[in-house]
Structures are given as structure tokens and as C-alpha cells.
C-alpha positions in Angstrom: 200.2 166.1 180.0 200.4 169.0 177.6 204.2 168.9 177.7 204.1 165.2 176.9 201.9 165.8 173.9 204.1 168.6 172.6 207.2 166.4 173.0 205.5 163.5 171.2 204.4 165.8 168.4 207.9 167.2 168.1 209.4 163.7 167.9 206.9 162.8 165.2 207.8 165.9 163.1 211.5 165.2 163.6 211.1 161.5 162.6 209.2 162.6 159.5 211.8 165.0 158.5 214.5 162.4 159.1 212.6 159.8 157.1 212.3 162.2 154.1 215.9 163.3 154.3 217.3 159.7 154.5 215.1 158.5 151.6 216.1 161.5 149.5 219.8 160.8 150.1 219.1 157.1 149.2 217.5 158.1 145.9 220.2 160.5 145.0 223.0 158.2 145.9 221.4 155.2 144.2 221.1 157.0 140.9 224.3 158.9 140.8 226.5 156.0 141.9 225.9 154.7 138.3 227.6 157.9 137.0 230.5 157.8 139.5 231.3 154.1 138.9 229.9 153.3 135.4 228.4 150.2 137.0 225.0 149.2 138.4 226.5 147.0 141.1 227.1 149.7 143.8 223.5 151.0 143.2 222.1 147.5 143.6 224.2 147.0 146.8 222.8 150.2 148.2 219.2 149.2 147.5 219.9 145.9 149.4 221.6 147.7 152.2 218.5 150.0 152.6 216.5 146.8 153.1 218.7 145.5 155.9 215.7 144.9 158.2 214.4 142.4 155.7 217.4 140.2 156.4 217.5 140.8 160.2 215.2 137.8 161.0 215.5 134.1 161.6 216.3 132.1 158.5 212.8 130.5 158.4 211.2 134.0 158.1 213.7 135.2 155.5 211.8 133.9 152.4 208.5 135.4 153.7 210.2 138.8 154.2 211.7 138.7 150.7 208.3 138.0 149.2 206.7 140.8 151.2 209.4 143.3 149.9 209.6 142.1 146.3 207.7 145.1 144.8 209.9 147.6 146.7 213.1 145.7 145.6 211.8 145.6 142.0 211.3 149.3 142.0 214.7 150.0 143.5 216.6 147.7 141.1 214.6 149.1 138.2 215.7 152.7 138.9 219.3 151.5 139.2 219.2 149.6 135.9 217.4 152.5 134.1 220.0 155.0 135.3 222.7 152.6 134.2 221.1 152.3 130.7 220.9 156.1 130.5 224.7 156.2 130.3 227.5 157.5 132.5 227.2 161.0 131.2 224.9 163.2 133.2 221.6 163.8 131.4 218.1 165.2 132.2 216.9 161.6 132.5 219.1 161.0 135.5 217.4 163.9 137.3 213.9 162.6 136.3 214.8 159.1 137.6 216.1 160.6 140.9 212.9 162.6 141.3 210.7 159.6 140.5 212.6 157.3 142.9 212.4 159.9 145.6 208.6 160.2 145.1 208.3 156.4 145.3 210.3 156.2 148.6 208.8 159.2 150.3 205.2 159.3 149.1 204.0 156.1 147.4 205.8 153.4 149.2 204.5 154.2 152.7 200.9 154.3 151.5 198.7 151.2 152.2 195.3 152.0 150.8 193.6 149.8 148.3 194.2 152.3 145.5 197.8 152.9 146.5 198.5 149.2 146.6 197.2 148.8 143.0 199.1 151.8 141.8 202.4 150.5 143.4 201.8 147.2 141.6 201.2 148.9 138.2 204.3 151.0 138.6 206.3 147.9 139.4 205.0 146.2 136.3 206.0 149.2 134.1 209.4 150.0 135.5 210.3 146.4 136.2 209.5 145.1 132.7 211.2 148.1 131.2 214.4 147.5 133.2 214.3 143.7 132.4 213.9 144.3 128.7 216.7 146.9 128.5 219.1 145.0 130.6 218.8 141.3 129.6 216.7 141.1 126.5 219.8 140.8 124.3 221.5 138.2 126.4 219.4 135.2 127.6 215.8 134.5 126.9 215.7 132.2 129.8 216.8 135.0 132.2 214.2 137.3 130.7 211.4 134.7 131.2 212.5 134.0 134.8 212.7 137.7 135.8 209.3 138.4 134.3 207.8 135.4 136.1 209.1 136.9 139.4 207.7 140.2 138.4 204.2 138.8 137.6 204.3 136.8 140.9 205.4 139.7 143.0 202.8 142.3 141.7 199.9 139.8 142.0 200.9 138.9 145.5 201.4 142.5 146.5 197.7 143.2 145.6 196.1 140.0 146.7 197.8 139.7 150.1 195.7 142.7 151.2 192.5 141.3 150.0 190.0 139.1 151.9 190.9 136.1 149.7 193.4 133.9 151.6 193.8 131.4 148.8 195.7 133.5 146.4 198.9 131.4 145.8 197.6 129.8 142.6 196.6 133.2 141.2 200.1 134.6 141.9 201.7 131.6 140.1 199.3 132.0 137.1 200.2 135.7 137.0 203.9 134.9 136.9 203.3 132.3 134.1 201.4 134.8 132.0 204.1 137.4 132.4 206.8 134.8 131.5 204.9 133.6 128.4 204.3 137.1 127.1 208.0 138.0 127.7 209.0 134.8 125.8 206.8 135.7 122.9 208.2 139.3 122.9 211.7 138.0 122.5 210.9 137.1 118.9 209.8 140.6 118.0 211.2 143.3 120.3 209.7 146.7 119.8 210.8 149.8 121.6 209.8 153.5 121.4 212.7 155.9 121.5 212.4 159.5 122.6 215.8 160.9 121.7 215.1 164.3 123.1 214.9 162.9 126.5 217.2 159.9 126.1 214.2 157.7 126.9 213.4 154.2 125.6 210.2 152.4 126.4 209.6 148.8 125.4 206.3 147.9 123.9 206.0 144.9 126.2 206.1 147.2 129.2 203.0 149.0 128.0 201.2 145.8 127.1 201.9 144.2 130.5 200.9 147.3 132.4 197.6 147.5 130.5 196.9 143.8 131.0 197.7 144.0 134.7 195.3 147.0 135.0 192.6 145.0 133.3 193.2 141.9 135.4 193.0 143.9 138.6 189.6 145.4 137.5 188.3 141.9 136.6 189.4 140.4 140.0 188.0 143.3 142.0 184.7 143.1 140.2 184.4 139.3 140.7 185.3 139.7 144.4 182.6 142.2 144.9 179.9 140.2 143.1 180.3 136.7 144.6 182.9 135.5 142.1 180.8 136.7 139.2 181.9 139.4 136.7 179.3 142.1 136.0 179.8 142.8 132.3 178.3 146.2 132.5 180.8 147.4 135.1 183.9 146.2 133.2 182.8 146.6 129.6 184.3 150.1 129.0 187.6 149.4 130.7 188.0 146.1 128.8 187.3 147.8 125.5 189.7 150.6 126.4 192.5 148.1 127.4 192.1 145.9 124.3 192.0 149.0 122.0 195.2 150.3 123.5 197.0 147.0 122.9 195.6 146.6 119.4 196.6 150.2 118.4 200.2 149.9 119.6 200.6 146.4 118.1 199.0 147.1 114.7 200.0 150.7 114.1 203.0 151.3 116.3 205.1 148.2 115.8 208.0 149.4 113.7 211.1 147.9 115.3 213.7 150.4 116.3 216.2 147.7 117.0 216.1 144.0 116.6 217.6 141.8 119.3 
């Protein structure tokens, strides 16, 4: 019996090491394929290939699997697109993106606690909206709106699917519509914050959407814990903070660095 326990423990350690190693290789290959090919297509293909089990189901379960994996796909594609936007010359930003994607794959993605789920959703909002803005904001407003609708739908579903509320379909659609509407409005006045020392560009809409998603999550959690009634005293400070952040960046930090 003792030998069996030792063998099982050894297998668990080996599988953990293998899991970390494979995900580390995936993160490095995904980011640096952009440098080798000067294209985002190989990186996107690698992200899809890493999700092969999502497609290894009967056709009627495929759409359900895709919806369940949307946040992970959004994060993967976002890192690919951000690495592509960073250019095909190696820079510190490529190393940062590789480290962040590795952290996502190895540490954050496997976590399933309530806090971790919300953190995953917020990260998907920030990185997803940043990638969408940098990649397609200058091309088609319709594509921007569609992708942000998918983003809003995906992050809401990611959080609500683990709650006790089984009737969350309408909320996910409303979330998608709100994201789409805000992205459409942002098309008329695109503000980005450039950090030239790091080669980093952060769109204003990414900050706004992340703050709004954070606030919406708090309001929903508060209502769920109080028989669908919001306790004002519990959410007053976070609400004031969120609104203040949005007002500050809109009113005092809205100098356009480029106009699409």
C-alpha cells in the first residue's frame, strides 16, 4: 500500500512538472512565432491547436465547448495580437508578454475559486479589449463592435456559470450589448496611453471596460447575497471609486495620441 501511494505521488509530481513545462513551451512559442514569421496567424493556430480537446467532441457539443473555453481563447489570442503589435524586433515587451502568458497558463487558468474566476474575467476584459482596439479599431467599426460583444458575453458567462443563478443567459447578452455599445461610442474618439520606454500602448476603453466590469461584478454579487436587493452601504465606496476613476481619465487624461 505504501509503495502504491509513493508511485501515485511520484506520478502526480511528474504530471505537474510536465504540465508546467508544456505550458511554458506553449507561451514561448506562441509569442516568439510572431517574431519569426512577422505574422499573427501561426500564433493563433498554435493557440487553437493547444485547445484540441475542445474540438474532440460530437458536433452538438461543439458550441457548448467553445462557449466554455471563450475566456481562455480570448486570453491566448490577445497575447498573440499584442505580441504582433509590439513589432517583429525583439523588445522587453515580448519578454513581459511571455511571462504574463506563462503565468496565465500555469497559475491562473487552472484555478476555479470564486475570486480566481472573477480575476480571470477581468484580465480577459483588459487584455481582450486592448487587443481588439489595437488590431481592428482602424479598420471596421462593425468588427470592433462584434468582437467586443463576444468579449462581454464571454466574461459574463465565465462568472455567472459558476453561480447559483441558472437563468443567466439574458444577463450575458446584456453584458455583450453594453460592451458593444461602449466600443461603438469609443470609435468616435479613440484615446490611447503610450509608454514609449516600454513600447506599451493601453487604450482608454480597456481601462473603462475593466472598471465597469469590476463594478458590475460587485453589484451582482451584492444583489445575489441579499435576495436580489443591493445594500447601498456595501457597494457605496467601490461605486464611488469606480466612477471617480472613469471621470478622472475621461476628463483629465483624454488627450488623443492618435486619431483613428
